[in-house]
N, C-alpha and C positions, 0 to 999 in steps of 0.2 A: 503494499500499500504506500504510495506517494505521499509524502508530507507536502503540504501547501503553506506558503507564508501568506498571512493576512496582510493586506494593506489597509492604509488609512480609509479610503472610501468604502471598503468593504465591511468595516466594523463599526465606524464611528457614526451616531446619529447626525442627521443634517445641521442640528443646533451646534452640536459639538465641533464638527467640521467647520461650520461658519465662525465660530468664536476662535478656533485655533487658527484658522487662516487670516483673521483680523490681527490676532495677537502675534503671530508669526512676523506680519509685515511690521508691526511696531518693534518687534525684538530686532528684526534685520535692520531697521533704521537706527535703532540705539547702539547696535554692536557690530554690523558689518555692512553697511550700505554702501560705502565709499572704498576706493581702493587706492593705494599709494602708486602713483604713476611708475611703471617700470618694475614693479614688484608684484607679489602676490599676497601683500600684507593688506588685510581689509580692516576698517574700523567704522564706527559709527558715531552717533552723537554723544555717547556716554563720555569717552575720553576728551571730547571737545568741551563738554560741559565741566569735565574735571580740571580744566585750565584755570578755572575760577575756584580758589582754594575754598574748602568746605561746603560753601554755598552751592557750588556747581556739582558736587558729588551729591549734595542732599537733594538737588534737584533731579539729578539722574536717578536716585534712589526712589524718588516718588513715581517716576515712569515705571520702574521695576515693581515696586509694589503695586501698582495699577494693573500690571500684567499678572501678577501672583494672585490678587483678588479676584479678577476675572476668571482665571483658571481654576481657583479654588471653587468658584460658584457652580463649576460642572461636576462637582462631587467627587473629588479627588479623595484618595485615602490620606489619613493624618500625616503618616510618614512622607509622604510626597510634599505634602504642603511645608511640613517642617523642613525638608530638604531645600525647598525653593526659597524659604525665608533665610535659611542659612546662607545660601547662595547671594541674596541680596545683601546681607549683613557683611559677609565677607567682601563683596565687590565694594561696599561703601567705606568699610575701614581700609582695605588695601588701596583704594582710589584717593583716600584722603591724604595719603603720603605724598609730598610734592614730588613732581618729575617722575619718580619710580611708580607712582600710583597711576600716572597717566599712561606710561608705557604698559603696565599691567592691565590696564583697562582695555588696552588694544589686544592683549593675549587672552584675558580671561573673558568670556563672553557669557556672562551671567544669565542675561535675558534669553538668549538663544537655548543655553542649558536648561532653562526652566520650561521653556515651551516643549523641548524635547522629552523632558521628564514627565510632564503632563500628558504628552502624546502617548508615551509608552504605558502609563497608568491608564489612560481612558482605553487604550487597545485591549489591555489586560481584562479590564472591566467588561468591555464589549464581548470579548472571547467567552467570558464566563456566562454571559447573558444568552450566548447561543446555545 
């Protein structure tokens, strides 16, 4: 018997897929929308906001929390929500370090990671529904 890999459109409800698509767009904007010319290095608005000490990182954290709250409304497990909050806290603390934090914001893509965590949790939940 061949195993079949389930893909997002096959297992997610229309609402879940819509919310994930919208939040993936925002996560991409915050983490990897732009590319440094001549390289494969991608960055978003998060490290740009981080150029303003503390306030910029706090502003970026609000966007990250917006993503987490909207994902949490989809009925994610508690452990997944806690991991996403940890990612936001880690990104805020690391991002608050002058210069090094801005560089790490380019490397650590908190928002994209959180959307991926939510997608996996929702796919597992949907597979159990079947």
